[in-house]
Residue, then its C-alpha position, 0 to 999 in steps of 0.5 A: m499499500r506504501l508503494v501504491g501511494f509513493v506511486v501516486l505522490l510521484l504521479s501528482m508531482a509529475i503532473s503538477h510540475a510538467d509544462v503544459v502545452v496546448l496542441s491544435e492543428a489550427h491557432s484560432p483566436a479562441l485557442q489563444q484565448l484558452v492558453v492565456r486564460l489557462s496560463d493565468a489560472l495555473a500561474k505559469p506559462v502554457s505554450l501553444r503548438q501545432e506539431a507533436s515534434e516540438l513537444s518534450a517528454d515530460d509535458i502535459v499536453i492538451l489536445a484540442g479538437d477532434g484533429a489533435v485528438t485523432g492524430w495523437r500518437g505521443k507517450q505524454h500525459s494527454i488531456a482531450v478538449w474541444a472534441r466530440r465524444e465519439a473522437i475521444l472514445a475512438n482514441v481513448d487507449r491513447l489518451s490520459s483524460g478528456i472533456f467531452s464537448e457534448p453536454p450529458l443528455q440528463r442535464q439537457l433534459d433538466l434544462a428543458r424542465a427548468a425552462f419549461p416547467g410542467d410541459q411534456i418534453s420530446v427527447l428526439m433521437s434515432d435508433s442508430a444514435p451513437e452507442w453512448l447517447r443510447q445509453e445515457a437516454s436509457v438511464l434518464s430520470g424524472e417526469n414529463y418526457s418521452l423518448v421519440e425514436k426515428r427508426a430507419n423505415q420512417s421519414l424524419n417528417q413522420v417522427l417530428r409529427q409523432a413528437l410534436a403531437k403529444h409535446d410541448v417541447i422538443l429536446g435535440t440530442a447529439d444524434p447526427a442521424v437526426f440533427n444535422a446541418s441539412t435536417i435542422k431547418n426543417i426541424l425548426i420550421t416544422a416545430y415553430r409553426q406549432n409554437i414548439p420550442l427546440g431545446g439543444p442539441h449543444q451551442a451551435y444550434i442556438r445560432a440556427g434557432a434553438i431556444v436554450t441549451t447548456y454548454s461548457s464556455l471558455d471559464d468552464t473549460v479552464a476551470r475543469l482543466v485546472d482541476l485535472l492538472s491538479a489532480d493526484s492522477l488523471p481520470p478518464p474522459a468525462h463530461n465537464p461538471y462546470f457548465s453555463v446556459l445559453k438562451n436565444e431570447q429572440v426566438a423566445r420573443s417570436l414564440d411568446i415564450t418567457l424563459p426564467d430569469n433563473i434557469d441557471t439557479l434552478l438547474n444547479k438545485 
């Protein structure tokens, strides 16, 4: 037992004292902000690199984006951020830890309940949804929701009619077979014609016309990275426990919906 404790202590010291490097295929303003904010939070320099060949053997590497995650072959401790859960899970054997970019489905459902108390919620996905999403859907808890599943022999419009018929809110999921760039306009138009709002699936859909979602902001991401880099050992990849709520007030006004001012408080109860 003493040996195990000593090994954990050495690992903790190695993580906390190592240089932190963010590795990404492209250097965007958002990525620059991540580096600056993380450096401030850790009170030590954080560098930004594009090539794995520029890394040192003892670096702690933050892999930013799907490309950095899927291309990673290094031996250093590594943490994936701003990457899809599928990309992280597909490369999990080469990663030390990670933060899924998608919000957890239970949190999204809790948000819908907080935003639309008492309303019936349709959780919409397909029978070909990613396995991790199907697992999350199978353990959802609480009331006032139904899982509406699109089967392979059904059209999206058929399933939408089913979802809209007995529900007041549609909750989008990270299922690319249902929610993608080519389907979202049809989903939104069909739902909004019946004055039914769409929640989620994630931040990008707020710009498209969804009404509310949870997401991990830059501050949320930095807070989680600080936790991981301060831990005794790096945990397996998981959802970020820190999150924010994003609302589309313009859509709310057009649907004559008043969203609670204290959704964040309601969601964190």
